N, CA, C and O atoms as CSV, one atom per row, in Angstrom:
chain,resi,resn,atom,element,x,y,z
A,1,MET,N,N,125.181,134.986,-30.926
A,1,MET,CA,C,126.025,134.296,-29.981
A,1,MET,C,C,127.230,135.142,-29.581
A,1,MET,O,O,127.698,135.058,-28.445
A,2,ASP,N,N,127.731,135.953,-30.504
A,2,ASP,CA,C,128.863,136.813,-30.160
A,2,ASP,C,C,128.497,137.771,-29.032
A,2,ASP,O,O,129.317,138.051,-28.157
A,3,TYR,N,N,127.255,138.275,-29.057
A,3,TYR,CA,C,126.796,139.170,-27.994
A,3,TYR,C,C,126.845,138.453,-26.649
A,3,TYR,O,O,127.309,139.022,-25.661
A,4,LEU,N,N,126.373,137.216,-26.604
A,4,LEU,CA,C,126.372,136.457,-25.354
A,4,LEU,C,C,127.788,136.120,-24.905
A,4,LEU,O,O,128.099,136.208,-23.717
A,5,ARG,N,N,128.637,135.741,-25.833
A,5,ARG,CA,C,130.034,135.452,-25.464
A,5,ARG,C,C,130.703,136.667,-24.842
A,5,ARG,O,O,131.508,136.539,-23.919
A,6,LYS,N,N,130.367,137.834,-25.347
A,6,LYS,CA,C,130.984,139.069,-24.845
A,6,LYS,C,C,130.346,139.541,-23.541
A,6,LYS,O,O,131.056,139.924,-22.612
A,7,ASN,N,N,129.005,139.518,-23.458
A,7,ASN,CA,C,128.304,140.140,-22.342
A,7,ASN,C,C,127.796,139.183,-21.272
A,7,ASN,O,O,127.526,139.608,-20.149
A,8,ALA,N,N,127.662,137.918,-21.593
A,8,ALA,CA,C,127.149,136.950,-20.610
A,8,ALA,C,C,127.807,135.587,-20.809
A,8,ALA,O,O,127.109,134.605,-21.065
A,9,PRO,N,N,129.120,135.504,-20.699
A,9,PRO,CA,C,129.793,134.238,-20.977
A,9,PRO,C,C,129.382,133.104,-20.042
A,9,PRO,O,O,129.400,131.940,-20.443
A,10,ARG,N,N,129.014,133.423,-18.813
A,10,ARG,CA,C,128.589,132.359,-17.887
A,10,ARG,C,C,127.266,131.724,-18.309
A,10,ARG,O,O,126.994,130.567,-17.988
A,11,LEU,N,N,126.461,132.474,-19.018
A,11,LEU,CA,C,125.163,131.969,-19.464
A,11,LEU,C,C,125.305,130.801,-20.422
A,11,LEU,O,O,124.495,129.875,-20.386
A,12,ILE,N,N,126.315,130.823,-21.276
A,12,ILE,CA,C,126.469,129.756,-22.260
A,12,ILE,C,C,127.534,128.735,-21.877
A,12,ILE,O,O,127.826,127.834,-22.663
A,13,ASN,N,N,128.118,128.853,-20.694
A,13,ASN,CA,C,129.122,127.895,-20.225
A,13,ASN,C,C,128.462,126.924,-19.249
A,13,ASN,O,O,128.411,127.186,-18.047
A,14,SER,N,N,127.958,125.801,-19.766
A,14,SER,CA,C,127.252,124.850,-18.904
A,14,SER,C,C,128.199,124.002,-18.067
A,14,SER,O,O,127.740,123.241,-17.214
A,15,PHE,N,N,129.513,124.109,-18.285
A,15,PHE,CA,C,130.462,123.327,-17.503
A,15,PHE,C,C,130.757,123.962,-16.144
A,15,PHE,O,O,131.257,123.284,-15.246
A,16,ASP,N,N,130.458,125.241,-15.983
A,16,ASP,CA,C,130.698,125.937,-14.714
A,16,ASP,C,C,129.340,126.197,-14.042
A,16,ASP,O,O,128.900,127.342,-13.933
A,17,ARG,N,N,128.692,125.124,-13.599
A,17,ARG,CA,C,127.336,125.218,-13.064
A,17,ARG,C,C,127.268,126.024,-11.774
A,17,ARG,O,O,126.282,126.722,-11.537
A,18,GLN,N,N,128.298,125.941,-10.938
A,18,GLN,CA,C,128.308,126.716,-9.688
A,18,GLN,C,C,128.296,128.211,-9.976
A,18,GLN,O,O,127.595,128.969,-9.305
A,19,ALA,N,N,129.063,128.635,-10.964
A,19,ALA,CA,C,129.097,130.055,-11.322
A,19,ALA,C,C,127.746,130.501,-11.887
A,19,ALA,O,O,127.305,131.618,-11.618
A,20,GLN,N,N,127.082,129.635,-12.670
A,20,GLN,CA,C,125.749,129.954,-13.182
A,20,GLN,C,C,124.766,130.124,-12.030
A,20,GLN,O,O,123.983,131.073,-12.014
A,21,LYS,N,N,124.804,129.211,-11.074
A,21,LYS,CA,C,123.895,129.292,-9.927
A,21,LYS,C,C,124.117,130.593,-9.153
A,21,LYS,O,O,123.162,131.248,-8.736
A,22,TYR,N,N,125.374,130.953,-8.968
A,22,TYR,CA,C,125.698,132.165,-8.219
A,22,TYR,C,C,125.200,133.417,-8.940
A,22,TYR,O,O,124.570,134.282,-8.332
A,23,LYS,N,N,125.486,133.507,-10.236
A,23,LYS,CA,C,125.160,134.723,-10.988
A,23,LYS,C,C,123.683,134.809,-11.360
A,23,LYS,O,O,123.078,135.874,-11.236
A,24,TYR,N,N,123.088,133.690,-11.819
A,24,TYR,CA,C,121.723,133.723,-12.365
A,24,TYR,C,C,120.680,133.071,-11.455
A,24,TYR,O,O,119.500,133.021,-11.805
A,25,LYS,N,N,121.103,132.571,-10.291
A,25,LYS,CA,C,120.190,131.909,-9.345
A,25,LYS,C,C,119.558,130.658,-9.943
A,25,LYS,O,O,118.446,130.280,-9.571
A,26,GLY,N,N,120.257,130.024,-10.857
A,26,GLY,CA,C,119.777,128.799,-11.495
A,26,GLY,C,C,120.797,128.314,-12.503
A,26,GLY,O,O,121.876,128.889,-12.646
A,27,GLU,N,N,120.438,127.243,-13.200
A,27,GLU,CA,C,121.341,126.658,-14.177
A,27,GLU,C,C,120.705,126.681,-15.558
A,27,GLU,O,O,119.481,126.691,-15.688
A,28,ASN,N,N,121.540,126.689,-16.584
A,28,ASN,CA,C,121.092,126.656,-17.971
A,28,ASN,C,C,121.712,125.444,-18.643
A,28,ASN,O,O,122.896,125.158,-18.461
A,29,PHE,N,N,120.911,124.739,-19.416
A,29,PHE,CA,C,121.381,123.567,-20.135
A,29,PHE,C,C,120.957,123.664,-21.594
A,29,PHE,O,O,119.857,124.126,-21.899
A,30,ARG,N,N,121.830,123.228,-22.489
A,30,ARG,CA,C,121.443,123.123,-23.898
A,30,ARG,C,C,120.387,122.033,-24.019
A,30,ARG,O,O,120.447,121.037,-23.298
A,31,SER,N,N,119.436,122.201,-24.903
A,31,SER,CA,C,118.352,121.226,-25.036
A,31,SER,C,C,118.841,119.890,-25.574
A,31,SER,O,O,118.228,118.860,-25.293
A,32,ASP,N,N,119.923,119.879,-26.335
A,32,ASP,CA,C,120.415,118.624,-26.908
A,32,ASP,C,C,121.555,118.000,-26.100
A,32,ASP,O,O,122.178,117.036,-26.545
A,33,GLU,N,N,121.828,118.550,-24.915
A,33,GLU,CA,C,122.912,118.044,-24.070
A,33,GLU,C,C,122.502,116.716,-23.436
A,33,GLU,O,O,121.438,116.641,-22.821
A,34,PRO,N,N,123.330,115.649,-23.569
A,34,PRO,CA,C,122.991,114.364,-22.955
A,34,PRO,C,C,122.992,114.461,-21.425
A,34,PRO,O,O,123.763,115.223,-20.841
A,35,VAL,N,N,122.123,113.682,-20.794
A,35,VAL,CA,C,122.029,113.648,-19.336
A,35,VAL,C,C,122.524,112.294,-18.850
A,35,VAL,O,O,121.846,111.279,-19.009
A,36,GLY,N,N,123.711,112.292,-18.258
A,36,GLY,CA,C,124.282,111.058,-17.718
A,36,GLY,C,C,124.253,109.918,-18.712
A,36,GLY,O,O,124.523,110.108,-19.897
A,37,ASP,N,N,123.924,108.731,-18.225
A,37,ASP,CA,C,123.836,107.559,-19.095
A,37,ASP,C,C,122.382,107.121,-19.275
A,37,ASP,O,O,122.101,105.944,-19.502
A,38,LEU,N,N,121.467,108.079,-19.169
A,38,LEU,CA,C,120.040,107.770,-19.259
A,38,LEU,C,C,119.532,107.621,-20.693
A,38,LEU,O,O,118.431,107.116,-20.913
A,39,GLY,N,N,120.325,108.054,-21.659
A,39,GLY,CA,C,119.875,108.001,-23.041
A,39,GLY,C,C,118.893,109.114,-23.389
A,39,GLY,O,O,118.193,109.035,-24.399
A,40,LEU,N,N,118.841,110.145,-22.561
A,40,LEU,CA,C,117.953,111.279,-22.789
A,40,LEU,C,C,118.775,112.547,-22.965
A,40,LEU,O,O,119.894,112.649,-22.462
A,41,ASN,N,N,118.211,113.510,-23.684
A,41,ASN,CA,C,118.842,114.822,-23.696
A,41,ASN,C,C,118.187,115.656,-22.596
A,41,ASN,O,O,117.185,115.239,-22.017
A,42,SER,N,N,118.742,116.819,-22.310
A,42,SER,CA,C,118.228,117.608,-21.180
A,42,SER,C,C,116.793,118.071,-21.409
A,42,SER,O,O,116.039,118.217,-20.447
A,43,PHE,N,N,116.397,118.308,-22.661
A,43,PHE,CA,C,115.014,118.693,-22.939
A,43,PHE,C,C,114.062,117.584,-22.506
A,43,PHE,O,O,113.075,117.860,-21.824
A,44,GLU,N,N,114.333,116.336,-22.884
A,44,GLU,CA,C,113.487,115.207,-22.500
A,44,GLU,C,C,113.530,114.962,-20.990
A,44,GLU,O,O,112.504,114.692,-20.367
A,45,PHE,N,N,114.724,115.060,-20.414
A,45,PHE,CA,C,114.908,114.796,-18.990
A,45,PHE,C,C,114.104,115.755,-18.111
A,45,PHE,O,O,113.470,115.333,-17.144
A,46,PHE,N,N,114.131,117.043,-18.450
A,46,PHE,CA,C,113.470,118.038,-17.614
A,46,PHE,C,C,111.975,118.169,-17.878
A,46,PHE,O,O,111.319,119.005,-17.256
A,47,GLN,N,N,111.419,117.371,-18.780
A,47,GLN,CA,C,109.977,117.405,-19.054
A,47,GLN,C,C,109.170,116.749,-17.938
A,47,GLN,O,O,107.973,117.009,-17.810
A,48,ARG,N,N,109.801,115.913,-17.137
A,48,ARG,CA,C,109.080,115.186,-16.082
A,48,ARG,C,C,109.820,115.297,-14.749
A,48,ARG,O,O,111.044,115.428,-14.709
A,49,ASP,N,N,109.047,115.241,-13.656
A,49,ASP,CA,C,109.673,115.261,-12.333
A,49,ASP,C,C,110.051,113.832,-11.927
A,49,ASP,O,O,109.927,112.908,-12.731
A,50,ARG,N,N,110.503,113.649,-10.703
A,50,ARG,CA,C,110.954,112.326,-10.251
A,50,ARG,C,C,109.834,111.300,-10.183
A,50,ARG,O,O,110.085,110.095,-10.218
A,51,MET,N,N,108.606,111.773,-10.086
A,51,MET,CA,C,107.444,110.868,-10.060
A,51,MET,C,C,106.865,110.676,-11.463
A,51,MET,O,O,105.795,110.088,-11.617
A,52,GLN,N,N,107.570,111.169,-12.483
A,52,GLN,CA,C,107.179,111.078,-13.897
A,52,GLN,C,C,105.964,111.927,-14.252
A,52,GLN,O,O,105.326,111.688,-15.278
A,53,ASN,N,N,105.633,112.919,-13.418
A,53,ASN,CA,C,104.576,113.876,-13.753
A,53,ASN,C,C,105.146,114.905,-14.718
A,53,ASN,O,O,106.283,115.350,-14.561
A,54,ARG,N,N,104.350,115.282,-15.720
A,54,ARG,CA,C,104.808,116.288,-16.678
A,54,ARG,C,C,104.947,117.645,-15.995
A,54,ARG,O,O,104.174,117.979,-15.097
A,55,LYS,N,N,105.928,118.415,-16.423
A,55,LYS,CA,C,106.115,119.769,-15.912
A,55,LYS,C,C,106.553,120.672,-17.056
A,55,LYS,O,O,106.953,120.186,-18.114
A,56,GLY,N,N,106.481,121.963,-16.853
A,56,GLY,CA,C,106.846,122.913,-17.895
A,56,GLY,C,C,108.286,123.360,-17.767
A,56,GLY,O,O,108.836,123.421,-16.667
A,57,ILE,N,N,108.889,123.670,-18.895
A,57,ILE,CA,C,110.223,124.243,-18.909
A,57,ILE,C,C,110.206,125.435,-19.844
A,57,ILE,O,O,109.304,125.580,-20.669
A,58,ILE,N,N,111.201,126.281,-19.710
A,58,ILE,CA,C,111.325,127.453,-20.570
A,58,ILE,C,C,112.437,127.180,-21.572
A,58,ILE,O,O,113.537,126.779,-21.193
A,59,ALA,N,N,112.151,127.397,-22.838
A,59,ALA,CA,C,113.161,127.252,-23.887
A,59,ALA,C,C,113.404,128.613,-24.520
A,59,ALA,O,O,112.458,129.284,-24.934
A,60,ILE,N,N,114.648,129.020,-24.597
A,60,ILE,CA,C,115.021,130.287,-25.213
A,60,ILE,C,C,115.995,129.982,-26.352
A,60,ILE,O,O,117.041,129.371,-26.132
A,61,ASP,N,N,115.656,130.401,-27.543
A,61,ASP,CA,C,116.515,130.186,-28.701
A,61,ASP,C,C,117.603,131.256,-28.703
A,61,ASP,O,O,117.369,132.382,-29.142
A,62,LEU,N,N,118.790,130.906,-28.215
A,62,LEU,CA,C,119.875,131.876,-28.101
A,62,LEU,C,C,120.507,132.223,-29.440
A,62,LEU,O,O,121.214,133.224,-29.554
A,63,VAL,N,N,120.259,131.406,-30.448
A,63,VAL,CA,C,120.806,131.703,-31.767
A,63,VAL,C,C,120.039,132.848,-32.425
A,63,VAL,O,O,120.640,133.720,-33.052
A,64,ARG,N,N,118.708,132.845,-32.282
A,64,ARG,CA,C,117.896,133.887,-32.906
A,64,ARG,C,C,117.588,135.059,-31.979
A,64,ARG,O,O,117.038,136.066,-32.424
A,65,TRP,N,N,117.932,134.943,-30.706
A,65,TRP,CA,C,117.643,136.004,-29.732
A,65,TRP,C,C,118.477,137.234,-30.029
A,65,TRP,O,O,119.659,137.132,-30.357
A,66,GLU,N,N,117.855,138.395,-29.912
A,66,GLU,CA,C,118.558,139.667,-30.076
A,66,GLU,C,C,118.250,140.561,-28.891
A,66,GLU,O,O,117.117,140.574,-28.409
A,67,PRO,N,N,119.235,141.308,-28.410
A,67,PRO,CA,C,118.989,142.196,-27.257
A,67,PRO,C,C,118.071,143.347,-27.608
A,67,PRO,O,O,117.768,144.178,-26.752
């Protein structure tokens, strides 16, 4: 995590979503982050589209990741 804080601070700052979109062309969310008042975390929320069809997501373990 120290590597990411030093070299990619926007990657782990989910509160500045506009900056993430600008730099990485997308957004990053922690898997355990709550989504609104839906009672779901972001991992559960992003598993389905608006029609409730299942879809794939990419999960990257930033704690064990090494450059």
